[in-house]
N, C-alpha and C positions, 0 to 999 in steps of 0.2 A: 480532644480530651481537655477537660477543665483543669486549669492551673490553680493550685492552692499554695499560697505562700505562707510558710510557717517561720515566724521569727524566733530566734534563739539567742537572746542577748547575754551571752555568757563570756566571762573573761577569766574565770577561776582556773580553767585548764591552761591558760597562758600565764596568768598572774602578772599581767602588764596592763596598766590602765588604758582604756580606750575602746576595746572591742565590744564592751558591754553597751556602748552608745551607738553601735552600728544600726540597729533597727530604728531607733528614734531618728537618726540622721536620714535614713532611707525614706522614712515616712514623710519627713519634711520635703523630700524631693518628689513626692507623689506616689510612692509605692504603697499599696494597700495589703495589709497582712490579715488573712482570715483568722489566724491564731498566733498568739505570742506565748511561748512557754518560758516563764520567768524562773530565775534561780531563787531557791529558798535556802538560806544558810543553815547548815547543820553543825552540831558540835563535832569538833575534830580532835582526834587523839594523835599524838606524835607517831609518825610512821614513815613509810617509804615513799609516800606520794603526797603532794600538796592538794588540799581540799577534796580528799577522797570521798568522804561521806556526802558532802554537798553535791559533788558531781555524780555520784552513784544515784542519788535521788533525782537530780535534774535529768540525767540521761535516760533513766527508766521512764520518766513521764514523757520525754520527747520521743522516745521509741514508740510508746503507745499512740501518740498523736500521729506519727508518720504511718504506722500500721493502719490506724483508723482512716486516714486519708486515702490510702491505697484501696482499702476495702470498700470505700465509697465510690471507687472508680475515678478518682481524681489524682492528678500528678503532684507528688510532694516536692516542692522546691524549698529547701530549708536554707535560711540566711543566718549567718553568724556575725559576730560571735567567733570564738576561737575554734580550732579544728578538733578539739575534743568531742564536739557534737557528732562527728562522723561515726563514733562508736554506736550511737543510737540510730543514725540514719541508715547505716549499712545493716545493722542487726534487725531492723524493723521489717524487712521483706525477706522472703525465702531466698537463700543464697546457694541452694543445691546446684543450680545450673547458671549462676550469675557471676559475672566478673566485675572488676573495678578499674576504671580509668582515673588515675590520681595525678592531677596537674598541680605541681607544687615545687617550691625551691628546696624543700626538706623531705626526708624519707618518712618521718613520723612513725618509725618502726622500732623505737626504743621500748624496753620493758622497764618495770620498776627496779630491776636489777642492773640494767645497763645505763639508765638515764642519770646524767650528772645533775640536771636541773630539778628532776622529780616533778616536772610539769606534765600533766596528762595530755596536753595538746601535741606532745611529741610521741605519743603512744598509740593513737587510734588505729593505724593500719596493722600494727602488731596484734592488737586485741582482736581485730576483725578476722585475723588468721588463727586465733586461738592461743595467743601467747601474751602473758602479762599477769597482772595482779589478780588473784582469785575474785576479788570483789568486782572488778571490771568485767571479768569473764562471765560472771553471773548474768550480766546484761545480754551477752551474746549466746550463752548456752552452747548447744551443739550446732547452731546456725552460723558456722564459720565459712569464710571464702577460701577456696583453694588458691594456693600461692601462684600456681601456674596460670591463673586467670586474672592476674593483677599486672598492670603496666603503670609505671610511674614516669612522668614526663616533666622535663625542666629542672631536674635535680642538680643542685650545685652546693649543697651543704649537708654533709653526713658526718655524724660522730663515728669515731673509729670502731667502737664496739657495735654500734648500730649497723654499720656497713658489713661487719662480719656476720651479724645475724641475718641480714638480708640475703647475703650470698649463701648462707647455710640453708635458708628456706627456699632457694631457687627463684627468687624474685627477678623480674626483668625491669630494667629502667633505662631511660634515655636521659643523659645528662645535658646540661646547657652547653657544655663543651662539644658534645656530639652534635647538637643542633647547629652550633656556630661553625663547626668544621665541615659537616656534611651538607648543610643547607636545610631550609625549612621544608622544601618539597620532599626531600629524603625523609625528614621527620614524619611528615603526613603519610607517606607511603608505609613507614614502619607502624604507625598507629593504626592505619586502615587495615593492614594485614592482621594485626592483633585483634581488632574489633570484629572483623568478618569471620573469625573462627569461633565467635561467641553468639549465644542467642539473646543475651540480655546483660545490661551493666547498670551499676551505680556510677554516676559521674560526680567526682569531687573536685571542685575548683577552688584552689587557694589563691587569693589575689597576690600573695607574695611570690607567686611564680613569675610575675611580671617584673620588668626592670624598675627598681624604685626611683630612678631618675625620671621615669615617665609616669609612674603611678605610685606615689609615696605613702598612700594611706594604709599602712600595715604596721604590725607590732614588731615583727622580726625581719627587717629587710636584709636582703643579700644582694650584693652588687651583680650587675648583669641581669639576664632574664629575658622573658618574652616581651614583644611589643603588644599593645592592646589588640591590634588586628590579628596577630598570630594567636593570641589567646582565644579570640572569638572564632577563628578558623578551626582550632582544635575542638572546641565545644560543638561547633556546627558539624564537624566531621563525625563526632560521636553520635549525634542524632541522625545523621544521614546514613550511617553504616550499620547500626544495630539498634535494637529496642532499648531505650533508656527508660528505666522504671522509676528512678528517683535521682535527685541531684542536690548537692549543697554548694553554696558559695560562702566561703569562710575567710576569717582573719582580716576583714575590713576594719580599719581603725580610723575613724573620722578625725581624731585628734591630730593626726599627722598628714591629713589630706589637704590638697589645695584645689580640689574640684575635679581633678583628672581621674582619680580612682573611682569616685562615685559615678562619673559619666560612663566609664567602662562598664560598671555593674548595671547601670540602667540600659545600656545597649545590649548587654548579655541577656537581661531579663526579657527584653522585647524580642530578641532572637529566639529564645526558648519558647516564648508564647506563640510565635509564628510557626515554629516546628510542631507544636502540639495542636495547632489549628489545621494541620494536614499537609504541611510543606515538607515533612521529612519522609525518608524512604520507609 
């Protein structure tokens, strides 16, 4: 299958300078983007969420681009930019029988009512399940993901109200403490069991899932985390275990990088390309 890279240089969901430079940085390292969906600033009214109108417009256009890519028989690999973009990438394809593997330091399951920061990059997985601000739910419509078809891996930073919501929704997650205590082979076994019960997934990889001492190029670092090799192993396991129909790589912030984060991203891009060329199960 042909890989189509879609750039999404957005930082309004995070509201921290740097992630909007991710696509330009990756281009200088040789990645070619068939499409780049840019942010168009809209007038904002005071409300419960930062940059709501701007992101509603951006995410609607990004969703259309991902849907068009899938309809053309190509694989959408969306690069960010902050994690708010996952609202669009997940909503773009039919989620009736689809799950989500979410590799991240954060839960991203806040709503406009629970979020203290009011940043949309902390809300995409809630919106994907049908919870959140009505204007964001417009993008998803009825095309939500069942909570029991979602697994989060690498979690080590949850807001108190966010964790309460995740438990009430019946979400499953593997914390970084779980990984450190039980070992990475145990982690892979847990992830594989989850994946093999599904027909299809969206794979969302947040680079802040990795240890920032090893890969510092992120906007919201959390101590500890995966090694680059572990991150690659988890993504590869996804492709080897189930049909991956779309993927995003998010929260790369080149302002804070020293070359190690972008190297990991380039390795991951090459691995995904090899899987699409027929090396996956």
